[in-house]
N, C-alpha and C positions, 0 to 999 in steps of 0.2 A: 557662483552658480548654486552652491549649497544653500545659501541664504534664501534665494528665490524659491527653491523647492520647499524649504521649511515654511516660508510665508504662505505659499500656495496651499500646503497641507493644512496649516492652521486656519486659513480662510475657509477651506472646504469643511473643516470640522465645525467651525462656528456657524456656517451656513446650514449645517445639518441639525443644529440644535433647534428644537421646536419649542416655542412658548405654548403653554397650555391654552386651549381655545377659551375665549371669553364669550359666554352666552348672555343674551339680554332677555330678561323675563318681564312680565307685566305685573301690575298690582294684583294681589290675590294669589299669585303663583307661589308654590313652595320652592325654595331655592336651597339646595344643599351645598355647603362649602366645608369640606372636611367633615367633622362629626356634628357640626351645627347646621340646623335647618331653619332658615329665615322665612318669614311671611309678612310682607308689608301690605297691609290691607286698607289703609286710609291715609290721606294727606289733607292738610288744611293750611291755607295761607291766611295769616292774621296781621292786621296793622298794629296791634298791640297785644300785650298779655296783661291781664288784670284790669281792674277798674279804679277810677278815682285817683287818689293820691298814691295808691299802690301800683298804678299802671306803668308798664315798661314799654318803651317804643324801640323798634329796631333801627339799625343804621340803614337797612334796605327794607326788608319785609320778613316776618317770621314764617318759616315753613316747619310745620309739626308733622312728623310721620308716626303713625301708630302701627306697631308691629309686634310679632312674637319671635322668640328664639328658642328652639328646642335642642337639647343636647341628646343626640342619638348614640354617643360614645359611652365608654365604660369609666371615664375619669371626668372629674370636674374640669370645665373649660372656661377660660377667660374670654369674654366677648370684647373684641377689639373696638377701638373708636371708629366711627363711621365718617365717610367723606362722600360728597356729591361731586359728580363730574359733569361739566357742561359740554355742548357740542364742539367747543374749541379744545377740549382736553384739559381745561383748567380744573383744579381740585379745590374744594371748599370744605373745611373741617366742620364737624358738628360743634355747636355751642356748649360750653361747659357751665353756662349760667341758665340752667333750666328751672329755677325757682318759679313757681306759679304755673308750670305746665302740668296738667293732670297726668299722673302715672309716669312721671319722668324717670327714665332709666338710671340717671345718675352717672357718675364718672367711673366708679369701680363696679364692674359687673362680672359675676361668676355664675355659671349655671351647672348644677349637679347633674349626674347621669339621669336620663329619663325625666328630667325636670324641664319646665317651661318658664321663660321670662316673658312677661307681657307688659309693654310700656311704650313710652314715646321718646322720640329724638327731637332735638331742636336745632334749626339752622337759621342763620340770618343772612339771606341772599336776595339778589335781584329776582323778581318773578320771571321765570322762563322755564323751559323744559330741562330737566336734569336726569341723571341716572345715579342711583345709590350704589356705591362701590362696596362689595362684600368680598373680603378675603379671609383666608384662614390664619393669617398672622405668621405664617412660616416662610421658609425660603423656597417653597414649592412654586410660588408665583401664581398659584391658582386664584383667579378672580372671577366673580360673576357680577352682573349688573342688573338692577331693577329699574325699568323705565318709569319715570315720574312725570306724567303729562301735566302741562300747565292747565289748571282748572280752578275756578273760583266758585264758591257756593253762592247760589242765588238766594239771598236772605231778604229779598224785597217782596212786599205783598204784590199779588197779581193786580195788574192795572185793569180797570173796567173797560170793556169794549165799547167805545163811543159810537161805533158804526152800527151797532146792533139796534134794531128798532124795538121800542118798548112794547110789551104785550098788554 
């Protein structure tokens, strides 16, 4: 009987533990996670990086995110590596091979108090909607997400309207 009571008590305590809420933000929103404030304001899907003999092709498709990270704290902060999350909950790490990406953040990133990092992240993933996972790198479990809608740039010239009557 004592074991059953102990197990019931432990189950009740675990049920009372609440995970911090996960908020989902949009492109352009400022997102604070711990002392760091993130702002993802542009995304691009690319079939390759570079031109000619220097061109690199992805296994799937390159996704480049342009963002800033501001340190609102009093100490230098390390910026954790980033991951994408799809609708199925699968995680995709950022690429560590960002050569040729304009303003690539690099692998080792630190931001001093009141300073801002401005740069780009690189992912090699299937084109679909993702969320960028932002966490403070601690055991707090605090995570925020930024919605990354699937959108492609229209780099094609406008087609003439063949139905318009000439003047």
